[in-house]
N, C-alpha and C positions, 0 to 999 in steps of 0.2 A: 511128337509133342502131346503133351495133355492138355486137354481142354479143361478150364475152371469154369464151372457152372455156378450161378448165382443160386444161393440156397434159400432164399426168402420164398415161402410159398410152395414148400415141397415137404413131404412127410420125412420125418427123421432117416426112416429106412431107406427111402429113395434117396435123400441127400447123401448119406453115407455111402450107399451102393455106388452113386454117381461119382463121388470124389474118389472112391477106390478104383474107379476105371471099369466098374461091373456094370452090366446092363441089368436095370430093374425091369421086371416084366410089365410092359404097360397094358392099360385096360383101355381098349377103344371108345371114344365117344360115341354115344348112339346118334343115329341121322334120323331126323325128321321131327315133326312137332311134339310128339310124346317125350322126346328127349330133351327138347328146347322150349321149356315152359313159359309162358308169359309171366312177369315178375309180379302182378298185382292185380286187384280188381278196380274197377271204377270208384268203389267207395274208399279204398286205400289211396288212391290218387287225389281224391278229393279231401283227404284227411280227416274222414269221418271216425268215430270211435269204432273200435274191434273188441267188443266185449269191455273188459277192464282197461285194455291198452288205449293210450290216447296219443295223438300225434303232437309233438311239442318241440320246444328249442333242443338243439343237441347239447348233451352233456357228456361227462367223462365215460367213456367205454372201455369194455375189454373185448378180447376175441374168443371165439369159439370156432371149431372148424367142423363141416359136414360133408361128407361124401355120400352120393346116392348112386345104387347100381341097380340095374334091372336087366335082365336076361343076358348077363356077361358085358353089359355096355355101361358106360358112365351117362348119367342124367345129370345135365348142367344146373346149378344153382345160380339163377340169374343175378345180375346186379339190378338194383333198384327195388328190391324186396323191402317194404317198410318205408318207401320214400315217396312222399306226396308231391304233386306238382306245385311250383315249378322247379324242374331240375335241367340240369345240362348234361350231355354225354360228350365224352372224351374218348373216342374209341369204344372200347369194352368197360370203361369205367363211368360213373356216375357221380356228378357232384350236386348235392341238395342246394336247392334255391329257397325252400321253404321248410316246413316242419319235417320231422321224421319220427318214426315209432321207436319205442324202447329196444327194439331190434331191428337190424337193416343189413343190407348188403350193398357194398358199393362196386363191387367188381365180381365176375363170375368164376370165382375162385373156391367157393364154399366158405369164406371166411365171414361169419357172422358177427356185425359190432353189437355188443349187449349192453346197455345202460348199466353203469356199476351200481351196486344196491338192490338191484331187481332180481327176484327169483322167477326166472322165466324158464320155460320147457320146449321141447319140440312141439307141443301142442300149440303154442303161442306163435312159434314161428310159421308153422303150416297154415294157421288161421290167416295171419298177416299176409301170407303169400296166396292164399286163397285155394290152396290144394288140400285134398283129403289124406289123412294118415291113419292107418289102423292095422291090425294083424294082416288083413287081406287087400289093404289099398295102399300104395306108395304113390302120391301124386296121379298121374295120367294111367298107371299100371295097376291091374288087379292079379289076385293069386287066389288060391283056396286055403281053407284053415288048415288043410293036411300040409301043405307047403306056405306057411306064412312068411310075411316080411321079418327079416331077422335084424336085430339092432346091436350094435357094438359100441362101448363106451371106453375109451382107452384100449382098445384091442380086446376087451373081455366081452363076452356074450351079455346082453342085457336081459333079465328074465321078467321084467314088469311089463307093463304097458308100454309102448314105443313112445305114446304122447307124453310121458311123464319123464322122459330122459332130460335130465336138467342141461341147461345152457350155462355152465360154469366157466371161470376164466381159464383158458387154453384147454377147453375140453375137445377130444377128438372123436367124433361122433360117425359112425357108418352105418348106413341102413343098405341092406340088400335083398334083392327078390330074385328068386332063380338060383342059377349056380354059384357056388360059394366063391368068394374073392377073398383071399386073406387080409383082414382089415388092419389099416394101419393103427399103432398105437400111440403116436404123437405127432405133431405136426409143428414146423418152425414157424412161428407168427412174425409178422413184420414188426419192426421197432414201434413202440408206442400202443400196442394191443396186449 
C-alpha cells in the first residue's frame, strides 16, 4: 500500500520524489542552541521600530521560503520572528495578538510572510530576527572569507551580497555554510500565500 503524503510545506523536488515513492535524501536538523535560535530581541517583542520597519496591523501578505544549513545540518527558522507580544502559541505555531512587522514567521517551517507591496530583503529579515548575516556569518555560525556563506535563489547561486536577496512572492531562498547541499528550486506554499 502506498502512503499519500501532504504536499503543503515541502519543496517541489521532495514532494515529487515522495509521491513517486522515492526517498528524498534528508538533511538532519542540528542539535543545540546554535541550530535552534531565539526568534527575536526584546525590542522586537515590545514592537519598537527596527530601522524603517514598524510594527503595525496585519495586512495582505505573500510567502517567501528560506532554508538555512550549517555544517550539513538544518538551522531552524523559528516561529514568531517579527511578532510583538502579546501572542499565543499552539504547539509550534504562533498566533499574533498585537502588532507584527512587515515580515514575520508564524511557524518553524521557513515560510516568511511578507507584506504585499513592500520591497524587503534578507537584510530586513535578519535585522528583525536579531541575527547577523554576511559572507562570514550565518546567524550563530562563523566561517572564513575563503569558505563564505553561499546563497541560492530559485536553485541558482546568488552572486551579490546575501543581505540583498529579495523576499519576493514565492521566492525559494537557501543559505548554506560548510558542505554543499543541493538547494531546492521551488517550494509549495500553503493556500493564501
